[in-house]
N, C-alpha and C positions, 0 to 999 in steps of 0.2 A: 329524913330528907334535907338534901345539902343544900341548903343558900347560906350564902353570906354575904356579909358588906363590911369592909375597915371600919371599926370602928360604930359607935352608938349611936351618929348623929339623924338629923332630922331625915323623915325616909330611911333610914334604917330599915332592909327586909329581914332580918334574922333570920328564924324558924317559918315558913312559914306555913300556913294551913292551906288546905284543900282551896278552899274557897278565894283564901290569897293570891295564889297560887293563878289561878283559875283566873281572875282580874289584873292579876300585873302580864300575863300571858297575851290576853284579850286586848291589852294598851298597847301592848308592841306588834301587836298581830295589824297596823295600820301602816300604810309607808309613808303618810306625813310625821306620823311619831316616830318611825324609826329614824327617819331623817332630821327630826328636831334630838334624836338624845345623839344620832352619831355628831350632829354640827355643834353642842354640846358638850362632847366629849372631847373636842378640841379644844373649847376655850368657851368660854362663862360668856355671856350676850345680855344684851338691853334687848327689849322686844322690837321693836323699830329696827337694829341691827340683825335679829334673828330672820325677821320675816323677809329681808331683802336679802340676805343669804339664800332663804330658800326658796323664793320665787314664789310666796304668799301672801294671803292680805295678811295684815293683823290681827282682824276681828276670828280670820278661820284659826290662825295661828293662836290665841288666846284660849279657842274651844280645845284643841288638843294641848297645850301647857296647863288646862285645868285638869283635863285627865292625865295628864302623865304628874301632875304632882300629887292628884288624889290616889294616885299606885304608889306614892313613894321615891317615883325614878328621878325627880329634879323640884330641886328647893328655888323658891325666888327670893329676892333680896332687892328692897328698898333702899339707895342710895342717891344723894340729893348730888349735881355736878357741882361746877366753879359756878358755874352762871347761875345757880338757885334750883333747876329744874330736877323734880323727881325724874326716876329712873328704876323701871323691875330691873333687874337681875335675875337672870337664872343659871344656874348650873347644873350639872348633872349628878345626881349621888352616886358615889360606887355602888356595885352591886357584881354578886356572881349567882347565878340558877343553874346547878347541873340537873340536868332532866336524862334521867335513867329512868328503864322499868322499874325499879324499886323504887325512886324518890316519885314516880306516879303512883306509885300500888300505896307507897306512906301516904301521900295527898288525898288519897282516894278514901282512905280510911277518916278521914278529918272534912272531907265535905258535909255540906247542909243536905239532908236526906231530901229527894222531890215531895213537895207539898207542904213543907215549912214555911216557904218563900212568904211574900207579906199576903197576905189575906188565905194563907194554907193555899195559893194557888202553888202548880210551875207551869215555868214561861211555856206560852203558847197553848198552855190549857183552856182559857176562855172562848 
């Protein structure tokens, strides 16, 4: 599978396993999260600034930022402003994922087998 990010910083996607690829693609499959990544690709922003730019609440934005951070797509850094206020800035991590039939086939080889999830159940088996 061909996936890459320049450097090995936080959020380096490197070579993704099938499970990781599914997680990243599922994370990006939400229009709010896609807009967040697009906005952060233009410039790093703090939470309130980003919420205003996207026209969504900070609470909803925080939910999406947590998912993007867990998938390694964005990184947060707390900085103190001149007036002493702590501000959490987010920036996008550089990534590239090439999706071809061959990369999908390679990813499939590393997927967790059905029934190997928590409790030995697959999603929707209850």
